[in-house]
Z-matrix of the N, CA and C atoms (Angstrom, degrees):
N
C 1 1.437
C 2 1.515 1 109.35
N 3 1.308 2 114.85 1 151.52
C 4 1.451 3 118.88 2 179.41
C 5 1.514 4 109.43 3 -109.04
N 6 1.321 5 114.98 4 152.65
C 7 1.452 6 120.05 5 179.54
C 8 1.517 7 107.56 6 -132.75
N 9 1.326 8 116.01 7 124.44
C 10 1.451 9 119.99 8 178.30
C 11 1.511 10 109.16 9 -129.73
N 12 1.291 11 115.70 10 160.14
C 13 1.452 12 121.79 11 177.51
C 14 1.520 13 108.96 12 -108.01
N 15 1.319 14 115.28 13 161.60
C 16 1.454 15 121.78 14 177.35
C 17 1.525 16 108.41 15 -60.71
N 18 1.329 17 116.75 16 118.27
C 19 1.456 18 118.97 17 179.19
C 20 1.521 19 109.36 18 -107.70
N 21 1.311 20 116.00 19 174.47
C 22 1.456 21 120.48 20 -175.67
C 23 1.521 22 112.39 21 -67.15
N 24 1.332 23 119.11 22 -24.40
C 25 1.459 24 120.03 23 178.41
C 26 1.523 25 111.15 24 -66.68
N 27 1.329 26 116.71 25 -23.71
C 28 1.455 27 120.78 26 179.25
C 29 1.517 28 111.15 27 -68.34
N 30 1.314 29 116.43 28 -33.64
C 31 1.459 30 119.97 29 -172.52
C 32 1.524 31 111.84 30 -119.04
N 33 1.334 32 117.68 31 31.43
C 34 1.449 33 118.89 32 -175.48
C 35 1.521 34 113.44 33 -80.68
N 36 1.305 35 118.38 34 -1.19
C 37 1.454 36 120.71 35 174.28
C 38 1.519 37 108.21 36 -106.45
N 39 1.315 38 116.17 37 157.04
C 40 1.466 39 119.58 38 177.63
C 41 1.526 40 110.46 39 -60.09
N 42 1.343 41 119.01 40 -46.33
C 43 1.468 42 117.44 41 175.55
C 44 1.519 43 111.80 42 -60.92
N 45 1.326 44 117.41 43 -35.78
C 46 1.464 45 120.91 44 179.47
C 47 1.509 46 111.98 45 -62.32
N 48 1.330 47 117.28 46 -40.38
C 49 1.466 48 120.99 47 178.00
C 50 1.520 49 110.38 48 -64.29
N 51 1.317 50 116.40 49 -43.18
C 52 1.464 51 120.38 50 178.35
C 53 1.520 52 112.08 51 -65.08
N 54 1.325 53 116.17 52 -41.26
C 55 1.465 54 120.24 53 178.55
C 56 1.521 55 110.98 54 -65.00
N 57 1.329 56 116.77 55 -40.28
C 58 1.467 57 120.34 56 179.27
C 59 1.527 58 110.40 57 -65.21
N 60 1.337 59 116.77 58 -42.61
C 61 1.466 60 120.45 59 179.22
C 62 1.531 61 110.37 60 -63.96
N 63 1.335 62 116.60 61 -47.00
C 64 1.460 63 120.56 62 -179.03
C 65 1.525 64 111.29 63 -64.59
N 66 1.318 65 116.86 64 -40.32
C 67 1.468 66 120.52 65 177.78
C 68 1.517 67 110.89 66 -61.58
N 69 1.327 68 116.58 67 -39.96
C 70 1.466 69 120.72 68 178.33
C 71 1.533 70 110.53 69 -64.56
N 72 1.331 71 117.13 70 -40.74
C 73 1.469 72 120.49 71 179.35
C 74 1.531 73 110.55 72 -65.82
N 75 1.326 74 116.60 73 -39.98
C 76 1.463 75 120.43 74 177.12
C 77 1.524 76 110.18 75 -61.85
N 78 1.332 77 116.76 76 -43.64
C 79 1.468 78 120.37 77 -179.53
C 80 1.524 79 110.78 78 -64.58
N 81 1.327 80 116.93 79 -39.71
C 82 1.467 81 119.90 80 176.96
C 83 1.527 82 110.91 81 -63.30
N 84 1.325 83 116.72 82 -40.37
C 85 1.468 84 120.09 83 176.87
C 86 1.526 85 110.18 84 -63.08
N 87 1.322 86 117.15 85 -41.49
C 88 1.464 87 120.65 86 176.55
C 89 1.513 88 111.55 87 -61.41
N 90 1.326 89 116.62 88 -40.18
C 91 1.463 90 120.63 89 177.48
C 92 1.516 91 112.11 90 -64.63
N 93 1.328 92 116.74 91 -40.66
C 94 1.471 93 120.04 92 177.61
C 95 1.525 94 111.16 93 -64.51
N 96 1.323 95 116.26 94 -39.22
C 97 1.467 96 119.84 95 177.02
C 98 1.520 97 109.99 96 -61.94
N 99 1.329 98 116.88 97 -45.45
C 100 1.470 99 119.36 98 -179.91
C 101 1.523 100 111.51 99 -64.86
N 102 1.325 101 117.27 100 -37.07
C 103 1.463 102 120.92 101 177.09
C 104 1.528 103 110.37 102 -63.79
N 105 1.326 104 116.41 103 -43.39
C 106 1.465 105 120.42 104 177.93
C 107 1.527 106 110.89 105 -63.94
N 108 1.324 107 117.25 106 -40.53
C 109 1.465 108 120.55 107 179.07
C 110 1.523 109 111.43 108 -66.03
N 111 1.321 110 116.89 109 -39.46
C 112 1.467 111 120.09 110 178.11
C 113 1.526 112 110.33 111 -64.18
N 114 1.329 113 116.47 112 -43.04
C 115 1.467 114 120.79 113 178.10
C 116 1.522 115 110.75 114 -61.91
N 117 1.334 116 116.40 115 -45.45
C 118 1.455 117 120.37 116 179.51
C 119 1.525 118 111.09 117 -62.72
N 120 1.324 119 117.11 118 -39.05
C 121 1.464 120 120.66 119 179.22
C 122 1.519 121 110.81 120 -63.96
N 123 1.326 122 117.21 121 -43.63
C 124 1.469 123 120.66 122 178.08
C 125 1.525 124 110.22 123 -62.56
N 126 1.320 125 117.15 124 -45.91
C 127 1.469 126 120.79 125 178.95
C 128 1.521 127 110.12 126 -60.10
N 129 1.316 128 117.03 127 -42.84
C 130 1.462 129 121.02 128 -179.44
C 131 1.526 130 111.50 129 -64.35
N 132 1.327 131 117.13 130 -44.36
C 133 1.470 132 120.88 131 -179.22
C 134 1.522 133 110.69 132 -67.00
N 135 1.332 134 116.70 133 -45.06
C 136 1.470 135 119.92 134 179.04
C 137 1.524 136 110.05 135 -63.30
N 138 1.314 137 116.98 136 -43.22
C 139 1.463 138 120.26 137 178.57
C 140 1.516 139 112.32 138 -63.42
N 141 1.315 140 116.67 139 -40.98
C 142 1.457 141 120.91 140 179.98
C 143 1.530 142 111.04 141 -65.79
N 144 1.330 143 117.24 142 -38.81
C 145 1.467 144 119.83 143 -176.05
C 146 1.529 145 113.33 144 -85.58
N 147 1.322 146 118.72 145 -20.89
C 148 1.470 147 119.61 146 -178.63
C 149 1.524 148 113.32 147 -101.31
N 150 1.317 149 117.37 148 -51.54
C 151 1.475 150 119.12 149 -176.20
C 152 1.525 151 112.81 150 -112.37
N 153 1.321 152 116.62 151 2.21
C 154 1.461 153 120.23 152 175.58
C 155 1.517 154 114.51 153 78.29
N 156 1.320 155 117.82 154 14.26
C 157 1.462 156 121.49 155 179.89
C 158 1.528 157 108.36 156 -126.81
N 159 1.328 158 115.64 157 131.18
C 160 1.467 159 119.56 158 178.34
C 161 1.523 160 109.43 159 -116.27
N 162 1.308 161 115.64 160 173.67
C 163 1.459 162 120.96 161 176.23
C 164 1.526 163 107.68 162 -70.69
N 165 1.315 164 115.55 163 122.18
C 166 1.465 165 119.43 164 -178.29
C 167 1.534 166 110.03 165 -66.94
N 168 1.311 167 116.19 166 129.94
C 169 1.460 168 121.71 167 178.64
C 170 1.514 169 113.88 168 75.39
N 171 1.333 170 116.68 169 23.21
C 172 1.466 171 118.98 170 -177.08
C 173 1.529 172 112.19 171 -61.69
N 174 1.316 173 117.81 172 -35.98
C 175 1.467 174 119.79 173 178.76
C 176 1.527 175 110.85 174 -64.84
N 177 1.318 176 116.30 175 -41.57
C 178 1.460 177 120.09 176 179.10
C 179 1.523 178 110.99 177 -64.37
N 180 1.320 179 116.18 178 -43.60
C 181 1.462 180 120.06 179 179.87
C 182 1.527 181 111.46 180 -62.86
N 183 1.328 182 116.63 181 -39.86
C 184 1.466 183 120.28 182 178.35
C 185 1.531 184 110.18 183 -65.63
N 186 1.322 185 117.41 184 -44.17
C 187 1.468 186 120.41 185 179.43
C 188 1.526 187 111.63 186 -59.11
N 189 1.322 188 116.17 187 -50.85
C 190 1.460 189 119.93 188 -177.15
C 191 1.526 190 111.54 189 -69.13
N 192 1.322 191 116.28 190 -41.77
C 193 1.459 192 120.15 191 -179.32
C 194 1.516 193 112.61 192 -65.04
N 195 1.329 194 116.92 193 -42.28
C 196 1.467 195 119.54 194 178.95
C 197 1.527 196 111.47 195 -66.79
N 198 1.325 197 116.54 196 -37.24
C 199 1.466 198 119.07 197 177.09
C 200 1.529 199 109.80 198 -60.87
N 201 1.324 200 116.51 199 -46.58
C 202 1.466 201 120.26 200 178.89
C 203 1.527 202 110.68 201 -63.25
N 204 1.335 203 117.72 202 -43.13
C 205 1.470 204 121.30 203 -178.26
C 206 1.526 205 111.34 204 -62.91
N 207 1.311 206 117.36 205 -42.28
C 208 1.471 207 120.24 206 179.71
C 209 1.524 208 109.96 207 -61.39
N 210 1.315 209 117.04 208 -44.79
C 211 1.465 210 119.73 209 177.29
C 212 1.529 211 110.87 210 -60.65
N 213 1.329 212 116.58 211 -40.64
C 214 1.462 213 120.61 212 -178.51
C 215 1.530 214 112.59 213 -66.10
N 216 1.320 215 117.75 214 -28.57
C 217 1.466 216 121.19 215 -179.85
C 218 1.532 217 113.37 216 -79.01
N 219 1.319 218 118.33 217 -23.64
C 220 1.469 219 121.10 218 -170.77
C 221 1.531 220 115.37 219 -57.78
N 222 1.349 221 120.28 220 -48.13
C 223 1.476 222 117.86 221 -178.46
C 224 1.531 223 113.38 222 -61.85
N 225 1.326 224 117.70 223 -42.60
C 226 1.470 225 120.65 224 179.32
C 227 1.525 226 110.74 225 -65.42
N 228 1.310 227 115.97 226 -40.76
C 229 1.466 228 120.32 227 177.74
C 230 1.528 229 109.95 228 -60.68
N 231 1.311 230 116.86 229 -42.11
C 232 1.461 231 120.49 230 179.93
C 233 1.528 232 111.20 231 -64.79
N 234 1.332 233 116.91 232 -46.67
C 235 1.464 234 119.71 233 -178.65
C 236 1.525 235 112.24 234 -63.09
N 237 1.325 236 116.76 235 -31.45
C 238 1.463 237 120.71 236 177.76
C 239 1.521 238 112.19 237 -88.13
N 240 1.311 239 116.23 238 7.39
C 241 1.464 240 123.08 239 -177.33
C 242 1.521 241 110.16 240 51.33
N 243 1.325 242 115.01 241 45.78
C 244 1.454 243 121.48 242 -178.73
C 245 1.516 244 113.55 243 -85.84
N 246 1.321 245 117.43 244 -0.98
C 247 1.453 246 119.95 245 178.06
C 248 1.531 247 109.84 246 -74.68
N 249 1.288 248 115.14 247 161.37
C 250 1.464 249 120.76 248 -176.63
C 251 1.524 250 109.63 249 -72.57
N 252 1.313 251 115.46 250 130.16
C 253 1.463 252 121.73 251 176.46
C 254 1.523 253 107.28 252 -125.54
N 255 1.313 254 115.79 253 120.08
C 256 1.460 255 120.23 254 177.05
C 257 1.521 256 106.70 255 -96.69
N 258 1.320 257 116.05 256 111.10
C 259 1.461 258 119.32 257 -176.13
C 260 1.525 259 113.09 258 -101.09
N 261 1.315 260 115.96 259 23.24
C 262 1.457 261 120.59 260 179.61
C 263 1.530 262 111.14 261 -59.46
N 264 1.330 263 116.40 262 -43.23
C 265 1.459 264 120.54 263 -176.24
C 266 1.525 265 112.51 264 -88.08
N 267 1.318 266 117.24 265 -18.34
C 268 1.461 267 119.70 266 -176.54
C 269 1.525 268 113.32 267 -105.40
N 270 1.317 269 117.53 268 4.61
C 271 1.467 270 120.89 269 -176.62
C 272 1.526 271 112.06 270 -59.34
N 273 1.311 272 117.41 271 -31.40
C 274 1.470 273 120.69 272 -177.34
C 275 1.528 274 112.74 273 -106.49
N 276 1.316 275 116.25 274 8.84
C 277 1.464 276 119.42 275 179.17
C 278 1.525 277 110.09 276 -78.69
N 279 1.318 278 114.11 277 157.85
C 280 1.467 279 119.01 278 177.21
C 281 1.529 280 109.36 279 -71.88
N 282 1.321 281 115.14 280 162.72
C 283 1.466 282 120.13 281 179.38
C 284 1.523 283 110.68 282 -62.67
N 285 1.316 284 116.66 283 -35.34
C 286 1.469 285 121.03 284 179.07
C 287 1.534 286 110.65 285 -64.55
N 288 1.332 287 117.31 286 -42.24
C 289 1.468 288 121.14 287 178.60
C 290 1.522 289 110.54 288 -64.65
N 291 1.315 290 116.43 289 -43.81
C 292 1.465 291 120.26 290 179.23
C 293 1.522 292 110.20 291 -63.74
N 294 1.332 293 117.27 292 -39.95
C 295 1.459 294 121.02 293 177.99
C 296 1.527 295 110.43 294 -63.61
N 297 1.338 296 116.74 295 -39.93
C 298 1.466 297 120.52 296 176.88
C 299 1.527 298 110.49 297 -62.66
N 300 1.329 299 116.96 298 -45.90
C 301 1.467 300 120.89 299 178.98
C 302 1.527 301 111.36 300 -63.36
N 303 1.325 302 116.97 301 -36.09
C 304 1.464 303 120.21 302 175.04
C 305 1.524 304 110.82 303 -64.39
N 306 1.327 305 116.80 304 -36.50
C 307 1.462 306 120.80 305 175.94
C 308 1.521 307 111.73 306 -64.57
N 309 1.323 308 115.92 307 -41.42
C 310 1.472 309 120.14 308 175.96
C 311 1.529 310 109.55 309 -61.75
N 312 1.333 311 116.46 310 -42.58
C 313 1.467 312 120.51 311 178.67
C 314 1.526 313 110.86 312 -63.59
N 315 1.338 314 117.91 313 -40.11
C 316 1.468 315 120.81 314 176.95
C 317 1.522 316 110.40 315 -60.19
N 318 1.340 317 116.22 316 -44.13
C 319 1.460 318 119.58 317 179.08
C 320 1.526 319 110.98 318 -63.53
N 321 1.330 320 116.78 319 -43.78
C 322 1.465 321 120.02 320 179.99
C 323 1.529 322 111.40 321 -64.28
N 324 1.333 323 117.21 322 -40.23
C 325 1.464 324 120.10 323 175.50
C 326 1.521 325 110.13 324 -59.52
N 327 1.336 326 116.41 325 -44.74
C 328 1.459 327 119.88 326 178.76
C 329 1.520 328 111.11 327 -60.60
N 330 1.329 329 116.86 328 -47.73
C 331 1.466 330 121.04 329 -177.19
C 332 1.526 331 111.41 330 -62.71
N 333 1.323 332 117.19 331 -45.98
C 334 1.467 333 120.59 332 -179.59
C 335 1.526 334 110.33 333 -65.28
N 336 1.325 335 117.28 334 -43.10
C 337 1.466 336 120.36 335 179.63
C 338 1.526 337 110.61 336 -63.55
N 339 1.332 338 117.43 337 -40.11
C 340 1.463 339 120.53 338 179.19
C 341 1.529 340 111.18 339 -64.25
N 342 1.324 341 116.84 340 -42.47
C 343 1.470 342 120.17 341 177.31
C 344 1.528 343 110.08 342 -63.57
N 345 1.326 344 116.99 343 -41.23
C 346 1.464 345 119.84 344 179.33
C 347 1.526 346 112.30 345 -67.01
N 348 1.326 347 118.09 346 -33.43
C 349 1.468 348 120.25 347 174.21
C 350 1.520 349 109.20 348 -59.96
N 351 1.300 350 116.12 349 -47.48
C 352 1.459 351 121.71 350 -179.62
C 353 1.528 352 110.70 351 -60.46
N 354 1.340 353 117.05 352 -51.54
C 355 1.462 354 120.62 353 -175.20
C 356 1.532 355 112.19 354 -70.22
N 357 1.325 356 117.69 355 -39.59
C 358 1.466 357 120.00 356 178.56
C 359 1.523 358 111.19 357 -66.04
N 360 1.323 359 116.87 358 -37.30
C 361 1.466 360 118.61 359 178.73
C 362 1.525 361 110.59 360 -65.68
N 363 1.329 362 117.31 361 -41.38
C 364 1.469 363 119.77 362 177.33
C 365 1.526 364 111.47 363 -65.42
N 366 1.330 365 116.67 364 -41.71
C 367 1.467 366 120.31 365 178.88
C 368 1.521 367 110.81 366 -64.91
N 369 1.327 368 117.31 367 -38.69
C 370 1.461 369 120.81 368 178.59
C 371 1.517 370 112.21 369 -65.58
N 372 1.319 371 116.16 370 -41.40
C 373 1.468 372 120.04 371 177.97
C 374 1.522 373 109.91 372 -63.96
N 375 1.320 374 116.55 373 -43.89
C 376 1.463 375 120.44 374 178.24
C 377 1.527 376 111.15 375 -63.57
N 378 1.313 377 117.06 376 -41.17
C 379 1.466 378 121.37 377 178.89
C 380 1.525 379 110.72 378 -62.05
N 381 1.329 380 116.01 379 -40.89
C 382 1.466 381 119.99 380 178.25
C 383 1.533 382 111.07 381 -68.38
N 384 1.328 383 116.61 382 -43.32
C 385 1.466 384 120.50 383 -178.61
C 386 1.525 385 112.62 384 -63.36
N 387 1.332 386 117.03 385 -34.29
C 388 1.462 387 121.13 386 -179.00
C 389 1.524 388 113.03 387 -96.63
N 390 1.317 389 116.77 388 8.33
C 391 1.462 390 122.35 389 176.94
C 392 1.523 391 112.39 390 54.30
N 393 1.327 392 117.44 391 42.49
C 394 1.467 393 120.34 392 176.65
C 395 1.520 394 108.72 393 -64.76
N 396 1.326 395 115.09 394 136.29
C 397 1.461 396 119.59 395 -179.12
C 398 1.519 397 110.64 396 -149.38
N 399 1.334 398 115.12 397 166.03
C 400 1.454 399 119.94 398 179.03
C 401 1.524 400 109.46 399 -71.67
N 402 1.322 401 115.70 400 158.30
C 403 1.458 402 121.32 401 -174.42
C 404 1.532 403 112.65 402 -71.49
N 405 1.318 404 117.64 403 -47.48
C 406 1.464 405 120.68 404 -172.69
C 407 1.524 406 111.89 405 -86.16
N 408 1.317 407 117.28 406 -52.13
C 409 1.464 408 120.77 407 -175.05
C 410 1.524 409 113.40 408 -86.72
N 411 1.310 410 116.92 409 -18.33
C 412 1.460 411 119.95 410 -178.34
C 413 1.521 412 112.84 411 69.63
N 414 1.332 413 116.47 412 26.42
C 415 1.469 414 120.60 413 178.96
C 416 1.524 415 109.67 414 -76.30
N 417 1.325 416 117.42 415 137.44
C 418 1.466 417 118.93 416 176.85
C 419 1.526 418 110.83 417 -66.47
N 420 1.328 419 115.93 418 144.82
C 421 1.463 420 121.05 419 -177.98
C 422 1.526 421 113.51 420 -92.01
N 423 1.317 422 117.52 421 -16.20
C 424 1.458 423 119.83 422 -173.19
C 425 1.522 424 113.04 423 -61.37
N 426 1.324 425 117.88 424 -28.48
C 427 1.468 426 119.68 425 -176.76
C 428 1.530 427 111.83 426 -66.24
N 429 1.335 428 117.54 427 -29.84
C 430 1.468 429 119.03 428 176.81
C 431 1.530 430 109.41 429 -67.60
N 432 1.330 431 116.32 430 -38.14
C 433 1.461 432 119.73 431 175.92
C 434 1.528 433 110.50 432 -64.03
N 435 1.323 434 116.83 433 -38.20
C 436 1.467 435 120.44 434 178.90
C 437 1.528 436 110.82 435 -63.49
N 438 1.328 437 116.75 436 -45.01
C 439 1.469 438 120.59 437 177.31
C 440 1.526 439 109.63 438 -60.52
N 441 1.328 440 116.65 439 -45.87
C 442 1.460 441 120.75 440 179.59
C 443 1.516 442 112.36 441 -61.19
N 444 1.324 443 116.67 442 -40.55
C 445 1.462 444 120.69 443 -179.88
C 446 1.522 445 111.10 444 -63.48
N 447 1.325 446 116.65 445 -46.79
C 448 1.468 447 120.43 446 -179.73
C 449 1.531 448 110.52 447 -63.73
N 450 1.319 449 116.66 448 -43.61
C 451 1.470 450 120.35 449 -179.07
C 452 1.522 451 111.79 450 -66.10
N 453 1.313 452 117.38 451 -40.36
C 454 1.462 453 119.69 452 178.00
C 455 1.527 454 110.35 453 -68.97
N 456 1.333 455 117.05 454 -32.67
C 457 1.461 456 119.95 455 174.10
C 458 1.521 457 111.29 456 -62.65
N 459 1.338 458 116.00 457 -43.46
C 460 1.464 459 119.78 458 176.85
C 461 1.528 460 110.71 459 -64.33
N 462 1.324 461 116.84 460 -40.43
C 463 1.466 462 120.27 461 177.38
C 464 1.527 463 110.66 462 -61.34
N 465 1.330 464 117.10 463 -41.76
C 466 1.465 465 120.53 464 178.55
C 467 1.526 466 110.67 465 -62.11
N 468 1.331 467 117.20 466 -42.50
C 469 1.465 468 120.37 467 178.34
C 470 1.529 469 111.70 468 -65.04
N 471 1.325 470 116.29 469 -39.82
C 472 1.475 471 120.27 470 177.41
C 473 1.522 472 110.76 471 -62.71
N 474 1.326 473 116.94 472 -43.48
C 475 1.466 474 120.83 473 179.46
C 476 1.526 475 110.65 474 -65.36
N 477 1.325 476 116.37 475 -40.17
C 478 1.461 477 120.16 476 178.79
C 479 1.529 478 110.54 477 -64.92
N 480 1.328 479 117.04 478 -40.52
C 481 1.466 480 120.80 479 177.50
C 482 1.529 481 110.62 480 -64.13
N 483 1.325 482 116.94 481 -43.34
C 484 1.466 483 120.46 482 178.55
C 485 1.529 484 110.52 483 -62.02
N 486 1.330 485 116.20 484 -42.19
C 487 1.463 486 120.13 485 179.03
C 488 1.528 487 110.40 486 -63.24
N 489 1.328 488 116.17 487 -42.67
C 490 1.467 489 120.69 488 177.61
C 491 1.528 490 110.72 489 -59.09
N 492 1.327 491 116.66 490 -47.76
C 493 1.467 492 120.62 491 -179.88
C 494 1.525 493 111.34 492 -63.06
N 495 1.322 494 116.05 493 -38.52
C 496 1.464 495 119.96 494 -179.57
C 497 1.533 496 110.30 495 -66.93
N 498 1.330 497 117.03 496 -44.86
C 499 1.469 498 120.73 497 179.32
C 500 1.524 499 109.92 498 -64.70
N 501 1.323 500 116.70 499 -41.15
C 502 1.461 501 120.22 500 177.76
C 503 1.531 502 110.76 501 -61.27
N 504 1.320 503 116.37 502 -37.34
C 505 1.463 504 120.86 503 177.62
C 506 1.519 505 112.63 504 -67.93
N 507 1.340 506 117.29 505 -31.77
C 508 1.466 507 120.82 506 179.25
C 509 1.524 508 111.02 507 -66.86
N 510 1.321 509 115.97 508 -32.16
C 511 1.467 510 119.85 509 -175.24
C 512 1.519 511 112.48 510 -79.04
N 513 1.309 512 118.12 511 -10.41
C 514 1.473 513 120.66 512 -178.67
C 515 1.503 514 110.44 513 -79.46
């Protein structure tokens, strides 16, 4: 597998700089959510084992918070090429072939993210219309769909920007 970091070619367009900044802010928000969830989990476990009282609905909060955090991490992970790449079959390919395959992957990321924006938005609207909520706390579920929709939209824009930069590089 290969590991690369976000380089300047990723953000050499004005939209690319904005997407990189926004993706970083989303990832930081996801990290803060995970930090808050970890703190709440420790408080709940300590409370349960010492005074017999835990945080009510802690499992629900962890489920919803982790779902939101994972969505928030996706655009930054994509821009840093943090997704899994199996280079077993491409180890001996030319740089041009690998660049072409990366372009195909950028397009596929865009297409999948765009479909997920569509489906998550419909699921979120349906969840809101039917008042879906958690069992213990009664928290509405639609907001997790909203977070997912926005994050997948950002991921789609990041993939489209990467594809644009890659195609522009091919023409040089």
